[in-house]
C-alpha positions in Angstrom: 15.7 -10.8 -6.6 12.1 -10.2 -5.5 11.5 -8.4 -2.2 8.4 -7.2 -0.5 7.8 -3.8 1.1 4.9 -3.1 3.5 3.8 0.5 3.7 1.5 0.7 6.8 -1.5 2.8 7.7 -1.6 6.0 9.7 -1.3 4.4 13.1 0.7 1.3 12.1 -2.2 -1.0 12.8 -1.3 -3.0 9.6 1.4 -4.6 11.9 -1.3 -6.2 14.0 -3.6 -7.4 11.1 -2.4 -9.0 7.9 1.3 -7.9 7.9 2.5 -10.9 10.0 1.1 -13.4 7.5 2.9 -11.6 4.7 6.1 -11.6 6.7 5.8 -15.4 7.4 5.1 -16.1 3.7 8.2 -14.2 2.7 10.3 -15.9 5.3 9.1 -19.3 4.1 9.8 -18.4 0.5 13.2 -16.9 1.2 12.0 -13.4 0.1 13.5 -10.3 1.7 10.7 -8.4 3.6 10.8 -4.8 4.7 8.3 -3.0 7.0 9.6 0.5 7.5 8.1 2.2 10.6 6.5 5.5 9.9 4.6 5.6 13.2 6.4 8.6 14.8 6.4 10.9 11.7 2.9 11.5 10.2 4.1 13.9 7.5 4.7 13.3 3.8 8.3 14.6 4.1 9.0 12.4 7.1 7.7 9.3 5.4 9.6 10.2 2.2 12.9 10.5 4.2 12.3 7.1 5.7 11.6 5.3 2.4 14.4 7.1 0.7 16.9 5.4 3.1 15.8 2.1 1.5 15.9 3.4 -2.0 19.4 4.8 -1.5 20.6 1.3 -0.4 19.1 -0.1 -3.6 16.5 -2.2 -1.7 13.5 -0.5 -3.2 13.9 -1.3 -6.9 12.5 -2.9 -10.0 12.2 -6.3 -8.3 10.1 -4.9 -5.4 6.5 -5.8 -4.6 5.0 -3.0 -2.6 1.9 -3.5 -0.5 0.3 -0.3 1.0 -2.6 -0.1 3.4 -4.9 2.8 4.1 -2.9 6.1 4.4 0.1 4.2 2.9 -2.0 4.0 -0.3 -2.0 7.8 -0.5 1.7 8.1 0.3 3.2 5.5 -2.1 1.9 6.7 -5.5 2.9 10.3 -4.6 6.3 9.1 -3.4 7.0 7.1 -6.5 5.9 9.9 -8.8 8.3 12.2 -7.1 11.1 9.7 -6.7 10.8 7.8 -10.0 11.9 4.2 -10.0 10.3 1.2 -11.6 8.8 -1.4 -9.3 7.5 -4.8 -10.1 4.1 -4.8 -8.4 1.9 -2.5 -6.3 -0.9 -3.8 -4.2 -3.2 -1.3 -2.4 -5.3 -2.4 0.5 -8.2 -0.1 1.4 -6.9 2.6 -0.9 -9.2 5.7 -1.1 -9.6 9.2 -2.4 -10.7 12.3 -0.6 -10.9 11.1 3.0 -13.7 12.7 5.1 -14.1 11.8 8.7 -11.9 12.4 11.7 -10.5 15.9 11.5 -7.0 14.9 12.5 -6.9 12.3 9.7 -8.4 14.7 7.2 -5.6 17.2 8.0 -2.9 14.5 7.6 -4.5 12.9 4.5 -4.6 16.0 2.5 -0.8 16.3 2.6 -0.4 12.7 1.4 -3.1 12.8 -1.4 -1.5 12.3 -4.8 -2.4 14.6 -7.7 -3.8 13.5 -11.0 -0.2 14.0 -12.4 1.2 11.8 -9.6 -1.2 9.0 -10.5 -0.3 9.3 -14.2 3.5 9.1 -13.5 2.9 6.3 -11.0 1.2 4.2 -13.7 4.2 4.6 -16.0 6.5 3.3 -13.3 4.4 0.2 -12.2 3.1 -2.2 -14.8 1.2 -4.5 -12.4 -1.2 -2.7 -10.0 -3.9 -4.3 -7.8 -6.5 -2.6 -5.6 -8.0 -4.7 -2.8 -11.0 -3.3 -1.0 -14.1 -4.2 0.9 -17.8 -3.5 0.6 -18.0 -2.5 4.3 -15.0 -0.3 5.0 -16.0 1.9 7.9 -13.6 4.7 6.9 -14.5 5.1 3.2 -17.4 4.5 0.9 -17.1 1.9 -1.8 -17.3 4.7 -4.3 -14.1 6.3 -2.9 -12.4 2.9 -2.9 -13.3 2.1 -6.5 -12.3 5.6 -7.6 -8.8 5.0 -6.2 -8.6 1.8 -8.1 -9.7 3.5 -11.3 -7.1 6.3 -10.8 -4.5 3.6 -10.7 -6.0 1.6 -13.6 -5.6 -1.3 -11.1 -7.0 -4.8 -11.2 -9.9 -4.6 -8.7 -10.3 -7.3 -6.0 -13.4 -6.9 -3.9 -13.4 -8.9 -0.6 -16.8 -8.8 1.0 -17.1 -8.1 4.7 -13.4 -7.3 5.3 -14.0 -3.8 6.7 -10.8 -1.7 6.6 -8.6 -4.9 6.7 -7.6 -4.4 10.3 -7.6 -6.8 13.3 -10.8 -5.2 14.6 -12.4 -6.3 11.3 -11.1 -9.8 12.0 -8.4 -9.7 9.3 -5.1 -11.5 10.0 -4.4 -12.7 6.5 -5.3 -11.7 2.9 -5.0 -14.8 0.7 -5.3 -12.7 -2.5 -2.0 -10.9 -1.6 -0.2 -14.1 -0.9 -1.4 -15.5 -4.2 -0.1 -12.5 -6.1 3.3 -12.8 -4.4 3.6 -16.5 -5.1 2.6 -16.1 -8.7 5.4 -13.5 -9.2 8.4 -15.1 -7.5 8.6 -17.9 -10.1 11.8 -17.6 -12.1 
């Protein structure tokens, strides 16, 4: 049975932007929805332990749709490559490569950054990959966002003027994600 996982950004601000609309959609459709909290543990190993608890219960599986935002888009391909399981669909939101900016985020991001081998393995485990990004992301240039999509061989979805897909960018819903979910829960 299809379920949806949300892998949030570094500070969890996904919870305040588009995640509530995805949760509501899932509730209305009778889809199990999981939003693990990684807020207190900004290390790859810490995040891996948290997501492993879902995997060990059989909740993260071949029927899962995984949506990752910002730093979550770094974590999940690396996680899946190192904990191989097939999943149904992966949707990245504001996925990037080689973050440069705030020093604290640079230090954290480098530990989450997947390798070329991780991306290759990830593509073998996920048949349907989407990369949603904006033309005015304040954290990453469009080149870095498109490079991420290319590394995933993902279907690219450009949403103009959506910034980093946070509440401060005015984002509370991403219709393109909802459409992908609805198209893939049909029997």
